[in-house]
N, C-alpha and C positions, 0 to 999 in steps of 0.2 A: 281465265285461267281453270274456273273453276266454272263457263261456261264448256268450256269443251270437252272436262270431264265428263258433264253431264251429256252431250252431246256424242258422245263413244260409248257411253255404257246404254244411250238407247240403240246407238245402232245397233250392239251386241244382244239386246233382249228379245232386237226385233228379229237379228238373224236366227237364236233360237227359234222363237218362236215359227218362222219358216222351217226351217228345220222338223222342225213338230208336225208340222204341216201337212208339207211333202212325204214323209215318213208314214204317218198313217195310210194314204190311198196306197202306195207305193205296196204297202202290205197287205191293203185290202184286193190291190188288182192282182196281188202276187208276182212285183216290179221285183223281185231278189236280185235280181243281176244287175240291176243299177244302185241299188242302195250303197254299199261298202264306200261304192269311191266317193257320191256327192258327199254321207256322211263327216268323210275323213276331210274333204275338205273344209266343211262348214267348221270342224273343230278347230280342223288350224290356224282359219279367220278368229274366230273365238280365242283361240288360245294367245294370238297374235294383238285381238282387241282388251286383251285382258294385263296385256305383260303392257300394253300402253296405258291402259289404266293405271296400274300397278307403279308405271314409272311416273304417272301425271301425281299418283298420291304420294310419292317420294316425294316429286318437286315442293307438291301444295304444304305438305309436311316441312321441309326443309326451310321454304318463305316464311312460313307462320313463325320457323325456329328463330330464324335473321331477326322478322319483324318483332319477335317480345327481346330478343337481344338488344335489336338499335334502343328500341324503349328502356330498357334497362340502364343503355349506357348514357341515354340523353338521362334520364333522373338523378345518375350518379353525375352525370358531369354539370347538372343546376343543381345537386347538394354542393360540388365541393366550388362550385362557383362562388353560395351562397355564405361557405365557409368563408372565404376568401372575404366577399364583404363585411360579412362582419367582423375579421382581423385589420382591415383596412380601415375600416369606422372605429375600433377598439385604439389602432393605433395611433390615428388621427382627434379622437377624446383624448389622449393621455396628454399629460401636461408637458413641459419642455422641462430638462434638464432643468433642476435649482442651479442659480446663480451665487455667486457668490455675496451680490448687491442685494437680491430678493430675501437669502440669509438674513445681513443686517436689519434687512426692512423688517421681517417678522418680526426680530429683536427689538426691534426700536416698539413696535406696534405690539407688543407684550408688554416694553414696561410702559408707554402711553397709559394701557387700558391698569395696569397695578396701581399707577398712581391718578386713575380717574375712579379709583375702586375709595369712596370714602367712609367705607363702612370696616368695623372690626367684630369677630365674632372670640363672645366669651362661653363656653357653659351653655350654650343653645341660646344664647343671648345676644341679638343684633345689636351695636354701639354705632352709635350715626356723632360723631361730633361738629359744631359749627359755630357760628360767629363772624368775626371782624375786627380788625386793625385799621381804625380811626384819626387822622390826625385830620383838626377842621379848624378853620377859622372863622372868627366872629367880630362883626361893626354893628354897630348899633348909634342910628346918630340922636338919642338921648341916653344918660350913663342911666343903665336900671341894676347895676350889679348883680347879673344873670352869668350863668354858663351856657352852655350850648341847649339846656333849657328856657326859655321866655316865659315870664310871668303874663305877659300882656296890661299887665297893670300901668300903662305909659303916666309917668308920671308929671302935675303941670308943675310950675316955676317955682312956685308960692310950695309945694309940695318935697321940693326936691333942690338942694343949691347948686344939684349934679346935671338937672333937669337940662341946662344949655351946652352941657359938656360931649361929646362922644364918646363911646366906650370899644375899644379894640381889643379881641383878646386870644392865643390860640388855647385848643383843649382837646385832649386825648378821653376825655372820658365817657365818651359815647360807646368806644369799644365793647364788645360785646363778645361772651364764649357763652356756651350750649353744646346738652349731652340729651341725647335721646338714647333711649335705651329698649328695646321692645324685644315680644316673646310671643310663640303660640302653643300654647298648652295641646291644641287642637285645631281642625281644618277651620271652625268657625267661631275662636273664641283670639282675641290678642290683646297683650298685657302690654301697658307702655309708661313710661313712665318719664319724663319733660324736667330739665332744667334749666335755666339760663340766666343770667349775674350782667350788670355794667358795672360803671363805676362813679355813676352820680350820686350817691347817697352822702349825705352830709349829717353825723350825727346830734345836731344844735336845731336841724331843722326837717328832720323826720317826722313824717305824719304818716296819718291815714285815710288822709284828703281824697288822692285819687289814687297815686302809684304804690300806694305803704310801700316808700323807698326811706325803709332803715338800709343801718349798715353789717353786714355785705349789703348792696342793692340787690334783694330780688325781684327781677320781673315775673320770670314765672316760674313755680317751683310745683308740680302736681302728679299724677296716676289717674289712668284710665285706664277702663276696661270696655271691651266691646264687643258683644255677641252679634257674629252676621250673619242673614242670611241669603238666600238667593234675590229675595225679594224685598227684605226690609231688614233693620237693625236696629239694637235697643245699646246704648252708652252709656256708662255714669265714668264722671270726672269728680274730684277731690284733692282741695291746693289752690297754691295762688295760681290768677292766669286771668286772661283778659274776661271785663265783664261780658257777660251774654249778651247782653244791648250792644256790643259792637260788632262794627258790621265783616261779614267774612263772604268768602267767593263760595267754599264748598259746602253746603250744608251746614253745620251744626259744628262740624269739624275744627278740633283746634289746631293749632298753627296754620289758620288759615283764615285769619282775619286780614282783614283791607285796610292799611293803613294808608295815609295820604304820603307820598313819594320823597316829602322834604327832608330837609336836614335837622333844623331846628329840632329837638328831641320834645319841645311841649305839643307837636305838630301845629292844628291851625284853630281859631275859634271855629265853635259850630261843628266838629268834629267829638261826635257823641264817645265816650267810654271811661275805662277805669281797669285799674288792674289789682285784685283784689281776692285775699282768700274767700273761697267761696264749695259746697256743692251742688253738680247739676246731673239731671238725668235727662237725656233727649235719645229720642225715636227718630228712625226714619223708616217711608211707606213708597207704595208705587212705585218701585224699582228704586230707590233711593234719591225720589226726587222731592219727597213733600219732607219735614221734618219740624217733628215739634220738642220742646222743652222747655222746664222749666229748674229755677236755680235761687237758692239763698243763699246771701253773698252778704261780705261782712258790713256793717253797718256803721255810719260816721254823721254827720252833721258839720256845716258850715254855718256862723252866722254873720247876718249884715243887717244893716241900720242903724235905728237907736241903741244897739245892744242888748242885753241882757241886765235887766236892774240889779241893784244889791241886795242879796234876802234869797238870790236864784242861785241854783248849784245847775251847769249845768254842763261841766268839763271836768274832767279829771287830770292831774300833771302830774309828773313824773320827776320834779325836780324842788319841789317842796315849796314853791312860789308862793307867796305872799296875797292876795289882791282877792279879789271878788270873782264869784261864779266859778271856784275851784274846789274840788274836794275833802284838801287836803294842806289849807290857808297856814297851817302855823309850821307845815314841814315836818310832822310826828311821825310819817313813814316815806319811804323811799320806792317808788317804783321802779321799774325796769328799763322807763322810757325816760330819757333825761332830754331838760330842754322845751321851754315854751310852748316852742313850735310843735312837740310830741304832745301835746293835751287829747284827751278821747274824750269826745262827745257820750254823754249817758245814752245808751242804747243797748237796750234787751233784747230785740226784736231783727233779725235779717233783714234787710232789704230782697224783698221778694222781685224775678222779674222771671215772666213768661213770654217764649215766641214762638213765631211758625216762619217756615221760612220754605220757598218753593223756587225749585232752576229747572231749567232744562234749555232744547235747543229751539228756535224760533226763525225760521225761516234763514237755518245756518251761522245764527248770533247766539253765542251762548249768554245767557241770563239770569242774573239769580235775583229776587223779589224778597223781604224780609219787611214783618210787620210785629210790636213787642210792648209789654205795658210792664211800669213795675209797681212795685205797691211798697210807701215808706211806713216808719214809724219814727216821732221826737220826741225827749222824752227832756225833763226838766225835775228838779225837785225843791220844795220850799223848804229854806233852810228851816231848823229849828222845828219843825213837824214833823209829822211821817206821810205827808205828803207829797205823791210824785203827779205829774201832770203829763201827761202823751197828746199827742195829735199827730193825724194820720194825713197823707199826700199820696199823689199818685201820679202816673204819664204816661203818654204811651209816641210812641214814632215810628216810621217807617225808612226803609232802604234800600236802593237799588243799587247794583251796579253789572250794568251791560259791557258785552262788545258788537259795537256799534259798525266798524268796519273788521271781518276777521284780521287778527295779528297786525291788528294799525292804529285802530283806535278803541280804547274801552273810558269809558266813562263812571261816574259813581255820584248819586244824588242820597241825601238821607235828610229830613227833620224827624224834631223831638221836642215834645210841647209837653207841658202840664204848671203841677205845683212840687216845690220843693225839692226841682232838679237839679240846682246849680251845681253840685260837686262831678258830675259825670262829663260837664263841659272845656273844654279844653281851656278857656278863659277862667275857668274856677270861680265862676258866681256866686253869690251864697245862696246856701237852702232855704233858712227862714231869719224873721225878724219877731221883736217879743216884745208887748207891752208892759205896764208898768206893775202889773199882779204875775210877771213870769209867764204865761200863756206864751205858746210859742202860734207862729203862723207864717206857713209854707207860702213860699214866692212864687208867682207865676211868673214863668218862665219860658222860650223858645230860643232851638238851635238850627241853622242851617248850613247845609253844605253843598257844594257844587265843584266838580274837577272833573277834568277829563287827562287824559296821560295819549301821548301819540308815538307810537313806538314807529321813529323814522325810518330807522334800520335797524338791523339784528343787532347795534350798540347802542344804537341812541334811543332814551327816551326825552323826550319833552312835555313838561305839565305844565298846569295852569289852574287855581282854586278859588273860589273864594268861601268867606265863611262869615257870620253873624253868629252872636248869643246877646239877646235883648231879655232884661226881664220889664217886667210891671210895678208904677208904683203904688206901693201900699200904704194905706193909715189906718191908723187903729183909731179908738173911738175916742182914749184918750190922748192922742196926737203925738204917738209916739209911731216908728214905722220905717219901712223904706221909701226915701224919694221926697222928703218933707218939704213944701213949697215953702219954707221959712229958712231954707239956707242957704248961707253965705257967697254964694257964687263970684263975688265984684273981684275977687283979688287973685283969681286964678294963673292969670297971666303976671303976677309981678311976683317977684321975688322975696319972700320975708326975708327980715331982718334976723340975726339967729336967737335973738333974743328975745323974741315975739312967742306971746302966750296963747295969742286966739289964732283962730284960722278963719281966711278969708278966702277958702276953697273947701268948704266942707259938706259938700251933695253927693250923694252917691253913685257911681256908677251907672250908667242905665244900660248902656250900649257899648260893646265893643264888635270891630270888625275889619276883616282883612284880607287883601288881593295875596295872592302870593303866584311862584310862577320858579321854572329853573328846568333844570337839565341833570341828567347822569349820563356820559358818555363812557360806555365798561370798555377801556382802549386795552383790554387785554382779558382772554377768557382760554385757557387752554390746562393742558396737562399739569399745572403748577396753581389752580386754581382763579381765581378772578382777580383784577385788579381796575377802578372805576373811580371817577371823579365827578362832583357833582358842582355846581353852584343854584344857589338862589336867594331873590330878592322877596320882599314882604316889605308891604304898606299897613300896618297897624293905626287903625283909628280905634279912641275912648270919646266916649261923650257922660256927661255927667247929665243928671234929671236938674230938668227947669228949677231954678231957686231963685234969690236975690240978685239980678245980674245976670241971670238968663241961663242959656241950657248950653256953658262951654265945651271943647272938646278941642284934642290935642293927636298928635300920632306918632310913630315912629318911624322910621325907614332902616326896614335893616339887612344885611346881608351876611349869606355863610358861602363858605367854600369848602367842599368836605376831599380829602382823600383815603379810600379806603380799600383794604386790600379782605378778601374773602382768602387763606386758604386753603377751607374742605370744601 
């Protein structure tokens, strides 16, 4: 169309030029008689051409207008299509109408969530209850008179008329209750208080040797303050808690202690631990991977061997019992502790424990490594004088807790050695012996523990552990000490007559070791807590130092079954 308009315009312009070209000569040659006729024809032709040009322009304008209108219609149609597509997508994404079954399901889920909320709140404090109820059954092939916590001091026939008798009983005394209260004054400070009790205390046998089991029996009762920063933290704990030398799984954080998973409340020989009052300060660095800690903990001394001689005070008893080595032999005053078993040794310096721990992920495996050391002081008093005698000792150890196969197999190993460390082991071997002058001598000892736990399923855990505690013979210059070779062991396996005045099984304990295994089956885990059942078998062996009649050893087969319900 545009080309046609251009041709017509060109033709019209040419005609005008021709008209001008012919008109000039006509005027020049005085041909006036022909001009009017020729000009009129040309003018008509030009008018016709102009009319055609105007018509073509009008058509072009109409076509352009139609094209613009068409484009606008296309754009409008596309916008309508996009709007429809958006509406279709919205309709497609919208959930279907809620049915009655869905409403019931949502209500049940809300109820289940409420049941799983194991915390409640009071004045900005978060309170978390805990604990479990236990019904346990106990069997021992040799009678020891123990409840759920074994002594591991297996008697020889000459030491107990009941050693040939078995022992079976039920107990609920390991049932436990706990409460954790926490508050955050600001984003970087956490205040906590934790209390945990069970029912294994006995007023007549309460002591400070290892678990500080007074009545009511406090397992843990302490407060903490944590200053946490993005890459490091500082933590303070005061109160009764697991000793700092106990193996942990997360830095040195309280309530992360790794205890063997057995049922026996005295754990396993070779396991190093205590629960006692103290104060500790710990700090973590390197994005909470490296931990350093120092603790001052409650002191107590256990004695063994030939014992403390007459005229030396080594302990104070609260019942006023007349006897050697007691601070109040005439019963002239009463302490707030009762019973011979509650005697407190003469200690005025706490046990100092230092520890370093490191944890990280190694090729997808969680690993936690610890090293620790302990420094102890033991004291006696020379009666009738103002003389006190002190002796110092030390010990060191290392532990590891590792996830060998993620979510399937965990292992742990610990070793602890030194002098005067006996009361920190589950077997409770003595810390010191004495000479005739009342000088205390810390006894050399080592403890080993190794074990593995297989998480066979989400509900079933199977474990196996082995542990040992062993002391070394110590003979003083005056012939006293521990493990005397002159001790008569010739009649250890002969039951002594009731009226016998001498023992034919006088040797001291050299070693206690145990193999144990069992499982826990968490057969219910849901909105109402957790219920589990466990079975444990252990073989414990006790060996005496070699004396007259050899190095006798005896054993005990023990079996435990436990049903526990954790409501929280």
